[in-house]
N, C-alpha and C positions, 0 to 999 in steps of 0.2 A: 210250558216251554222251558226246556233246560238247555243251558249252553248258549252259544252265540248263534244269531240268525245268519243266513247267507248274506244279507245286506250288511250286517256288521262286519262279517269276515271280508267282504269286498272293500268296505271302507278302510279296514285295518290294513289290507293288502295295498290299497292305493296310497295310504299314508306312509307305509313302509317303503314303497317304490319312490314316492316323492322325497322322503328323507334320504334315501340312497342317492338319488339324482342330485339333490341339493348338496350333500356332503361331497359328492364327486366334483361338482362345479366349484364349491368352496376351495377344495384342495387344488384345483387347477388355477383358480384366480389367486389364491394365497401363494401358491408356488411362483406365479408370475410376479406377484408383489415382492416376494422374497428375493427374486433375481434383481428387481429394480432397487430394492433397499440395499442389497449387497453391492451393486454397482455404485450407488451413491455413497455408501459407507467407504468403499475402497478409494473413491475419488476425494472425499472430504477428510479422511482420516489423517493424511500427512499435514493438512492445513490445521486441523484441530489439535494435533499433537504438537505443532510448532507453537501454538499458544498466541496470545494477543500481542506479543512483543515483536512479531515478525514484521519486516519492512515492506513486503510486497514486491521487492525487486530481487532478482537473482544476484549472486555475489558479483558477477561481472558487470551487471547494470549498475549496482551500487557503487562499485569502484569507478566506473566511467562517469557517473554523476558527481562523485566527489572530486575526481580529477578535473572535470569541466568547471566545477565551482572554484577550485584553486586557480585554474588557468584564467578564468574570468576576472577574479579578484586581482591577479598579477597583472593582467592587461590593463584593467582600470587604474591600478596603482601606477604603472609605467606611464600611462597617458597623463595622469595627474602630475607626476613628477616632471614630465617634459613641458607641460603647460606652465607649471610653476617656474621652472628654469627659464623658459622663454620670457615670462613676465619679469623675473628678476634681472635677466640680461637686458631687457628693454629699459629698465629703470636706470641702469648705470651710465647713461649717456652724458651726464653733466658733471659738475664739480661737487655734487652733494654725495657724501659717503653715507652709506647705511651702516649701522652697527653690525658687527659680524653675527650677532645673535638673531637678526631678523630673518635671513634666509633659513637658518636652522629652525626657527620657530614656525615658519610657514611650512617647511618640510615635515615637521612633527605633526602639524595639522593634517597633512596628507596621510601620514602613518596612522593617525587615529581614525581618519575616515576609512582607510583601507581595512583596518582591523574591525571597525564597526560594520563595514559592508560584508566582511566575511562572517561575522557573528550573525547578521541578519539573514544571510543566505543559509547558514547552518540552522537557525531557528525555523526558517521557512521549510527547510528539508525535514526537520524533526516534526513539524506540524503536519506535513504531508504524510509522514510515516504513520501518524496517529489518525489520519483521515480527517483532519480539521481544515 
């Protein structure tokens, strides 16, 4: 016997047909995967290019949060000033005089508290930006 038998030729033909069908399926599936990968890449590329220092908020949202923070501290500070002024006014009913430095000292405590409050809010905001 010389050459290939009919059975070997049929097997070779079947393998060739299987290979063609397999590569056709792979190219279809791979093409669909490329579309998916392309869509994901185009969606994530701006985020990845912005890097790890991005805040997670749009500029408008960031500005609104900062403004709200400042307004909240200002409101807290004003309320504390009014409360301190009311307490100081209530003390003045007798003939005992307070040294002039006492109201200023108490108000400076409010100033420190307002500043610390603003710093804590800023720290909280920075931690949120980092995802902590």
